[in-house]
Every structure is written in C-alpha cells, then in structure tokens.
PASEBA-1860 file (N, C-alpha, C; in nm, 3 decimals):
! residues 140
1> XXXXXXXX> 13.108/14.762/10.927/13.053/14.683/10.923/12.968/14.649/11.042 ~ 12.945/14.778/11.118/12.828/14.775/11.211/12.730/14.772/11.118 ~ 12.702/14.889/11.036/12.558/14.874/10.982/12.529/14.728/10.927 ~ 12.623/14.648/10.855/12.588/14.499/10.792/12.556/14.389/10.938 ~ 12.613/14.438/11.072/12.546/14.365/11.164/12.403/14.373/11.195 ~ 12.391/14.528/11.207/12.252/14.564/11.243/12.135/14.543/11.108 ~ 12.135/14.541/10.994/12.073/14.483/10.903/12.058/14.303/10.934 ~ 12.115/14.218/10.965/12.145/14.102/10.974/12.071/14.055/11.126
9> XXXXXXXX> 12.111/14.126/11.196/11.987/14.134/11.357/11.827/14.198/11.304 ~ 11.851/14.293/11.241/11.690/14.382/11.218/11.642/14.219/11.135 ~ 11.700/14.193/10.966/11.669/14.056/10.932/11.623/13.949/11.020 ~ 11.711/13.886/11.096/11.661/13.800/11.169/11.526/13.820/11.259 ~ 11.527/13.933/11.355/11.384/13.968/11.416/11.276/13.959/11.319 ~ 11.278/14.023/11.208/11.177/14.025/11.110/11.108/13.896/11.070 ~ 11.194/13.794/11.019/11.161/13.663/11.033/11.119/13.589/11.132 ~ 11.178/13.612/11.252/11.128/13.523/11.368/10.972/13.607/11.378
17> XXXXXXXX> 10.932/13.704/11.338/10.826/13.811/11.409/10.730/13.737/11.289 ~ 10.763/13.690/11.179/10.682/13.661/11.076/10.655/13.516/11.044 ~ 10.715/13.435/11.142/10.712/13.272/11.158/10.541/13.232/11.152 ~ 10.550/13.143/11.084/10.383/13.064/11.089/10.387/12.967/11.170 ~ 10.450/12.914/11.258/10.441/12.855/11.349/10.359/12.895/11.459 ~ 10.248/12.792/11.465/10.161/12.844/11.581/10.194/12.843/11.717 ~ 10.181/12.913/11.806/10.221/12.924/11.963/10.116/12.873/12.034 ~ 10.170/12.753/12.115/10.082/12.683/12.229/10.099/12.715/12.364
25> XXXXXXXX> 10.018/12.705/12.456/10.032/12.668/12.582/10.042/12.530/12.637 ~ 10.120/12.513/12.680/10.157/12.314/12.761/10.118/12.318/12.898 ~ 10.089/12.281/12.932/10.077/12.252/13.089/10.149/12.113/13.103 ~ 10.255/12.153/13.232/10.341/12.036/13.277/10.266/11.899/13.271 ~ 10.359/11.786/13.233/10.278/11.670/13.228/10.172/11.633/13.182 ~ 10.160/11.715/13.072/10.042/11.707/13.005/10.050/11.618/12.896 ~ 9.994/11.529/12.847/10.013/11.482/12.646/9.916/11.537/12.596 ~ 9.954/11.598/12.476/9.851/11.629/12.351/9.888/11.548/12.211
33> XXXXXXXX> 9.748/11.548/12.179/9.771/11.530/12.029/9.709/11.618/11.961 ~ 9.783/11.657/11.854/9.756/11.752/11.767/9.719/11.765/11.623 ~ 9.589/11.811/11.633/9.472/11.769/11.553/9.502/11.889/11.433 ~ 9.550/11.835/11.305/9.574/11.923/11.207/9.476/11.906/11.080 ~ 9.377/12.015/11.066/9.273/12.030/10.949/9.340/12.086/10.851 ~ 9.272/12.078/10.732/9.327/12.134/10.622/9.271/12.281/10.637 ~ 9.350/12.371/10.562/9.304/12.511/10.595/9.285/12.537/10.738 ~ 9.299/12.498/10.831/9.274/12.525/10.983/9.426/12.551/11.074
41> XXXXXXXX> 9.408/12.632/11.150/9.545/12.570/11.259/9.530/12.506/11.333 ~ 9.667/12.413/11.336/9.692/12.303/11.440/9.609/12.371/11.578 ~ 9.556/12.254/11.645/9.491/12.274/11.781/9.555/12.124/11.854 ~ 9.564/12.145/11.952/9.585/12.079/12.086/9.524/12.003/12.175 ~ 9.502/11.892/12.156/9.394/11.817/12.248/9.453/11.729/12.312 ~ 9.354/11.749/12.497/9.470/11.662/12.566/9.447/11.501/12.548 ~ 9.548/11.463/12.517/9.554/11.308/12.590/9.546/11.233/12.681 ~ 9.620/11.293/12.793/9.660/11.242/12.901/9.712/11.366/12.996
49> XXXXXXXX> 9.686/11.325/13.141/9.767/11.433/13.257/9.853/11.296/13.323 ~ 9.927/11.394/13.397/10.005/11.341/13.490/10.099/11.244/13.388 ~ 10.153/11.264/13.278/10.244/11.159/13.204/10.371/11.239/13.256 ~ 10.477/11.110/13.303/10.599/11.148/13.383/10.703/11.195/13.293 ~ 10.717/11.122/13.156/10.809/11.159/13.024/10.773/11.148/12.886 ~ 10.857/11.198/12.801/10.811/11.196/12.663/10.755/11.100/12.570 ~ 10.824/10.961/12.643/10.824/10.834/12.569/10.707/10.764/12.604 ~ 10.649/10.797/12.727/10.523/10.754/12.790/10.379/10.820/12.696
57> XXXXXXXX> 10.407/10.947/12.657/10.330/11.022/12.558/10.314/11.004/12.423 ~ 10.458/10.956/12.394/10.513/10.883/12.237/10.399/10.744/12.260 ~ 10.421/10.668/12.400/10.353/10.546/12.365/10.192/10.563/12.338 ~ 10.147/10.666/12.450/10.014/10.662/12.426/9.960/10.689/12.281 ~ 10.020/10.777/12.206/10.032/10.827/12.079/9.996/10.721/12.006 ~ 10.126/10.661/12.017/10.083/10.505/11.927/9.977/10.448/11.970 ~ 9.937/10.405/12.068/9.828/10.340/12.095/9.697/10.428/12.042 ~ 9.682/10.507/12.032/9.579/10.584/11.975/9.626/10.577/11.797
65> XXXXXXXX> 9.729/10.575/11.744/9.723/10.571/11.626/9.710/10.395/11.552 ~ 9.718/10.300/11.671/9.677/10.172/11.604/9.507/10.149/11.639 ~ 9.480/10.234/11.738/9.369/10.168/11.757/9.243/10.280/11.640 ~ 9.312/10.394/11.568/9.206/10.478/11.461/9.248/10.351/11.360 ~ 9.370/10.281/11.312/9.398/10.204/11.192/9.340/10.050/11.222 ~ 9.318/10.040/11.330/9.207/9.885/11.369/9.077/9.938/11.326 ~ 9.029/10.075/11.333/8.871/10.135/11.320/8.870/10.171/11.155 ~ 8.984/10.088/11.100/8.953/10.131/10.939/9.015/10.243/10.921
73> XXXXXXXX> 9.056/10.307/10.980/9.132/10.466/10.935/9.255/10.425/10.882 ~ 9.301/10.536/10.781/9.437/10.504/10.661/9.555/10.573/10.722 ~ 9.555/10.689/10.808/9.626/10.774/10.835/9.751/10.708/10.933 ~ 9.845/10.703/10.867/9.972/10.659/10.927/10.055/10.718/11.066 ~ 9.990/10.861/11.022/10.099/10.923/11.072/10.015/11.002/11.169 ~ 10.059/11.043/11.317/10.010/11.094/11.411/10.108/11.219/11.510 ~ 10.093/11.308/11.511/10.183/11.404/11.562/10.130/11.458/11.708 ~ 10.197/11.474/11.807/10.157/11.520/11.942/10.201/11.581/12.007
81> XXXXXXXX> 10.218/11.661/12.100/10.289/11.723/12.197/10.331/11.730/12.373 ~ 10.478/11.756/12.428/10.462/11.701/12.554/10.575/11.813/12.594 ~ 10.531/11.908/12.719/10.610/11.987/12.753/10.683/12.116/12.647 ~ 10.641/12.128/12.531/10.688/12.185/12.421/10.759/12.131/12.361 ~ 10.768/11.994/12.350/10.830/11.923/12.225/10.736/11.862/12.165 ~ 10.726/11.855/12.044/10.640/11.809/11.954/10.675/11.647/11.929 ~ 10.606/11.548/11.901/10.615/11.414/11.891/10.561/11.390/11.788 ~ 10.632/11.297/11.652/10.592/11.259/11.549/10.603/11.111/11.509
89> XXXXXXXX> 10.504/11.007/11.495/10.454/10.925/11.482/10.463/10.867/11.338 ~ 10.513/10.780/11.250/10.524/10.711/11.168/10.567/10.591/11.140 ~ 10.527/10.499/11.026/10.568/10.370/10.984/10.713/10.403/11.031 ~ 10.812/10.449/11.029/10.965/10.431/11.018/11.005/10.450/11.214 ~ 10.908/10.517/11.302/10.899/10.487/11.404/10.836/10.640/11.484 ~ 10.960/10.692/11.565/10.937/10.778/11.636/11.049/10.900/11.658 ~ 10.970/11.062/11.625/11.103/11.155/11.615/11.021/11.262/11.693 ~ 11.131/11.334/11.784/11.106/11.434/11.866/11.149/11.593/11.784
97> XXXXXXXX> 11.094/11.698/11.803/11.140/11.852/11.741/11.083/11.952/11.845 ~ 11.139/12.029/11.804/11.072/12.177/11.886/10.987/12.225/11.816 ~ 10.961/12.195/11.721/10.872/12.279/11.635/10.795/12.175/11.552 ~ 10.705/12.238/11.450/10.568/12.166/11.399/10.659/12.161/11.247 ~ 10.723/12.235/11.252/10.804/12.207/11.076/10.938/12.240/11.100 ~ 10.973/12.190/11.193/11.164/12.269/11.224/11.209/12.092/11.220 ~ 11.341/12.110/11.231/11.416/11.975/11.226/11.397/11.890/11.342 ~ 11.375/11.730/11.295/11.350/11.619/11.408/11.472/11.514/11.453
105> XXXXXXXX> 11.460/11.513/11.556/11.545/11.430/11.601/11.448/11.246/11.619 ~ 11.528/11.154/11.580/11.501/11.027/11.559/11.531/10.972/11.694 ~ 11.396/10.891/11.755/11.430/10.864/11.900/11.392/10.712/11.917 ~ 11.312/10.638/11.813/11.268/10.501/11.843/11.229/10.458/11.701 ~ 11.307/10.340/11.672/11.257/10.268/11.547/11.160/10.142/11.540 ~ 11.124/10.150/11.447/11.034/10.023/11.498/11.096/9.879/11.467 ~ 11.107/9.764/11.513/11.132/9.673/11.529/11.063/9.577/11.356 ~ 11.139/9.474/11.342/11.108/9.375/11.204/10.955/9.303/11.279
113> XXXXXXXX> 10.898/9.367/11.370/10.752/9.320/11.422/10.651/9.419/11.466 ~ 10.727/9.532/11.444/10.624/9.674/11.448/10.610/9.761/11.570 ~ 10.728/9.659/11.705/10.716/9.729/11.800/10.824/9.878/11.806 ~ 10.842/9.938/11.921/10.888/10.056/11.878/11.027/10.007/11.996 ~ 11.190/10.092/11.958/11.293/10.044/12.048/11.366/10.180/12.011 ~ 11.488/10.132/12.109/11.573/10.236/12.094/11.641/10.187/11.990 ~ 11.665/10.281/11.836/11.754/10.239/11.755/11.875/10.151/11.786 ~ 11.939/10.196/11.882/12.058/10.046/11.892/12.042/9.952/11.970
121> XXXXXXXX> 11.907/9.941/11.969/11.883/9.796/12.057/11.806/9.710/11.953 ~ 11.799/9.724/11.809/11.765/9.645/11.704/11.875/9.585/11.619 ~ 11.850/9.448/11.613/11.933/9.389/11.522/11.858/9.393/11.376 ~ 11.959/9.412/11.295/11.906/9.384/11.142/12.019/9.310/11.074 ~ 11.932/9.288/10.989/11.968/9.220/10.861/12.125/9.239/10.802 ~ 12.191/9.190/10.671/12.277/9.271/10.589/12.222/9.348/10.545 ~ 12.094/9.354/10.477/12.071/9.471/10.385/12.014/9.627/10.484 ~ 12.002/9.587/10.611/11.962/9.715/10.735/11.829/9.669/10.748
129> XXXXXXXX> 11.765/9.566/10.710/11.633/9.557/10.751/11.630/9.522/10.886 ~ 11.512/9.593/10.973/11.559/9.527/11.121/11.455/9.399/11.136 ~ 11.508/9.348/11.243/11.498/9.174/11.216/11.433/9.162/11.381 ~ 11.471/9.201/11.484/11.494/9.186/11.626/11.533/9.285/11.729 ~ 11.478/9.267/11.808/11.524/9.349/11.945/11.640/9.231/12.026 ~ 11.755/9.331/12.047/11.864/9.290/12.112/11.822/9.209/12.247 ~ 11.885/9.123/12.249/11.888/9.043/12.372/11.945/9.125/12.505 ~ 11.958/9.079/12.603/12.036/9.089/12.741/12.169/9.062/12.715
137> XXXX> 12.247/9.174/12.746/12.401/9.121/12.739/12.403/8.994/12.811 ~ 12.522/8.893/12.797/12.535/8.790/12.841/12.618/8.814/13.007 ~ 12.595/8.761/13.081/12.688/8.790/13.229/12.804/8.751/13.179 ~ 12.909/8.778/13.239/13.071/8.751/13.211/13.084/8.709/13.371
END
C-alpha cells in the first residue's frame, strides 16, 4: 500500500516538473496582454497599471480587441492576465482561468447587441439567444 502511494506521489511530482505551462512574474494591480506568437513562448505585455480589479482589466482587453478589429484585424480572441489569473475574451464573452491551458470559469457573456454582462442579467428568447440585459427590479 505504501509503495503504491509513493509511486503516485512521485508520478504527480514528475508531471508537475514537466509542465509546459510558462511561469510569469505578476505585479499587483497590473493588467497584462499575453502575446502569443507561433513557435515562441507567450510573453506578458503591460496594458495598464493601478487597475483595481480583474473585471476592469477585462474591459481594457475588450477595448483593445475592438480597436484591433476596427483597424482591420481578424483575431476575435484576446488573452490577458491580472494578478496570477488569466483572462480569455472571445465572441462568447469573458472567461477566467488559473493557467493558460487549464480549465476556464465563464464570467461574462455577450448580450444581443455585443455588450458584456453577468450571465444572470441577460434576457434570452425561447431559443436561448441573448436579446437584452435585464432591467432594474421593480420597487415594491
């Protein structure tokens, strides 16, 4: 039993040591764009300092993505980072993750007009297509 546990621990340590995940140094309250070129390791490029929260960093990345699209770019996806968390923006919305290649948490969805909103605030039609952001609740 002990030998099996020792083999499992050694195997997990070996897998962790062989991880292809790049290691980055993050500065607190700094928003980064993750530049990924074919055949090269990803690099962090500073996008903003004194950014108070991850959602504000996501907003800056979305602004950058839209600016590139307006200039004729075709890349619909942007990756960023904030205080050790990664931000993934695409046509569906915004996702957060602890690594570049790991699982992602869905944070914001696109409304019918392309804006970003918390998924629970989006009104959908019978097919599930987003049509609007829900209004303020009625006062009782």
